[in-house]
C-alpha positions in Angstrom: -30.4 7.3 10.2 -32.1 6.8 6.9 -30.5 4.7 4.2 -31.5 3.7 0.6 -30.3 0.3 -0.4 -30.4 -0.5 -4.1 -29.4 -3.7 -5.8 -26.6 -3.4 -8.4 -27.7 -4.0 -11.9 -25.6 -6.0 -14.4 -23.4 -7.9 -11.9 -22.5 -11.6 -11.8 -23.5 -11.9 -8.2 -25.8 -10.2 -5.7 -24.7 -6.8 -4.7 -26.0 -3.5 -3.3 -25.0 0.1 -3.0 -26.2 1.8 0.2 -26.6 5.6 0.4 -27.3 7.7 3.4 -30.0 10.3 3.8 -27.9 12.9 2.0 -27.5 10.7 -1.0 -23.8 9.9 -0.3 -22.6 6.4 -0.9 -21.9 4.8 2.5 -21.5 1.0 1.9 -21.1 -1.6 -0.8 -22.3 -5.2 -0.6 -20.5 -7.4 -3.1 -21.5 -11.0 -3.7 -19.1 -13.7 -4.8 -19.9 -15.1 -8.2 -19.9 -18.8 -8.7 -19.8 -19.7 -5.0 -21.7 -22.5 -3.4 -24.5 -20.7 -1.5 -24.7 -16.9 -1.3 -21.6 -15.2 0.1 -21.3 -11.4 0.3 -18.8 -8.9 1.7 -20.3 -5.8 3.4 -17.7 -2.9 2.9 -17.3 0.7 3.6 -16.5 3.0 0.6 -12.7 2.5 1.1 -13.1 -1.3 0.7 -12.7 -2.2 4.3 -14.8 -5.2 5.1 -17.3 -4.5 8.0 -19.2 -7.7 7.8 -19.3 -11.0 5.8 -22.6 -12.7 5.0 -22.6 -16.5 4.3 -25.5 -18.8 3.5 -25.7 -21.8 5.8 -26.5 -24.7 3.4 -27.5 -27.5 5.7 -30.3 -26.0 7.7 -34.0 -26.2 8.0 -35.2 -23.2 6.1 -33.2 -20.3 4.9 -30.4 -19.4 7.3 -27.5 -17.0 6.9 -24.6 -16.1 9.2 -23.1 -12.7 9.6 -19.5 -12.4 10.6 -17.5 -9.4 11.9 -13.8 -9.5 12.2 -13.8 -13.2 11.5 -16.2 -13.9 14.4 -19.9 -14.9 14.2 -22.0 -11.9 14.9 -25.4 -13.2 14.2 -27.4 -16.0 12.6 -30.5 -15.0 10.6 -33.2 -17.6 10.2 -36.4 -17.3 8.3 -39.2 -19.0 10.3 -41.0 -21.5 8.2 -44.5 -21.6 9.6 -46.0 -18.1 10.1 -49.4 -17.0 9.0 -49.7 -13.9 6.8 -46.4 -12.6 8.0 -42.7 -13.3 7.3 -40.6 -13.5 10.4 -36.8 -13.7 10.8 -35.1 -14.6 14.0 -31.7 -13.0 14.5 -29.5 -14.6 17.2 -26.0 -14.2 18.4 -23.7 -12.7 21.0 -24.7 -9.1 21.7 -27.9 -9.5 19.8 -30.7 -8.9 22.2 -33.9 -10.7 21.2 -33.7 -9.3 17.7 -36.3 -10.2 15.1 -37.6 -8.8 11.8 -41.3 -9.2 10.9 -42.8 -8.3 7.6 -46.1 -8.3 5.9 -47.1 -11.1 3.5 -46.3 -9.1 0.4 -42.6 -8.7 1.6 -42.7 -5.0 1.2 -42.5 -3.7 4.8 -40.5 -5.0 7.7 -40.0 -3.9 11.3 -37.0 -4.9 13.4 -37.6 -5.2 17.1 -35.3 -5.8 20.0 -37.6 -7.2 22.7 -40.6 -5.0 22.5 -38.7 -2.0 21.2 -38.9 -1.1 17.5 -35.3 -0.3 16.3 -35.7 -0.1 12.5 -38.1 0.0 9.6 -37.6 -1.3 6.1 -39.9 -0.5 3.2 -39.8 -1.6 -0.4 -43.3 -0.4 -1.4 -42.1 3.0 -2.7 -39.4 1.3 -4.8 -41.5 -1.6 -6.1 -40.0 -1.7 -9.6 -36.6 -2.7 -8.5 -34.9 -4.3 -5.5 -34.5 -1.0 -3.6 -35.3 -0.5 0.1 -35.6 2.5 2.4 -34.2 1.6 5.8 -34.6 3.8 8.8 -32.7 2.9 12.0 -33.1 4.2 15.5 -30.3 6.2 17.0 -27.6 4.1 18.7 -28.3 0.9 16.8 -25.8 -1.3 14.9 -26.7 0.0 11.4 -24.3 -2.4 9.7 -26.0 -5.4 11.4 -29.5 -4.1 10.5 -28.5 -3.4 6.9 -26.8 -6.8 6.6 -30.0 -8.5 7.9 -31.9 -6.5 5.3 -29.7 -8.0 2.6 -30.4 -11.4 4.0 -34.2 -10.8 4.0 -34.0 -9.7 0.3 -32.1 -12.9 -0.6 -34.6 -15.1 1.2 -37.8 -13.4 0.0 -36.6 -12.5 -3.5 -34.2 -15.2 -4.7 -32.4 -14.7 -8.0 -34.9 -16.9 -9.9 -37.7 -14.4 -9.0 -35.8 -11.3 -10.0 
């Protein structure tokens, strides 16, 4: 499946609209304004929460937790010491050796599970705004991959750099 994830303009907190390959709105990601640390709700178009993203404040390096139905689904941690690449480790129950690795310009990422590529993320064609093309392999947890893409954006392009 192919998605286009675009940051909402003129909002008090981080937020994204995610469209599918036909251009239909599929998901909304709404940030909580005035919260301690980033907190976002990942919802379908009817407003049902599919995931919740929360920044873990007391950790070594940027770390976020993704919850589904009130249970921890995954922790996303940006590795601190990588050379010419940006690497995110994604751990949790049911998450099988998942990681995202990007180039040093933070424009392209590849998600892998073990040795298998399961998603690609590209910002290079949308360089003038925080907009990403995300292509997921069939049978993957698209909500998890899209939520991780939101986390990567917050880690690599914090508000003070936008």
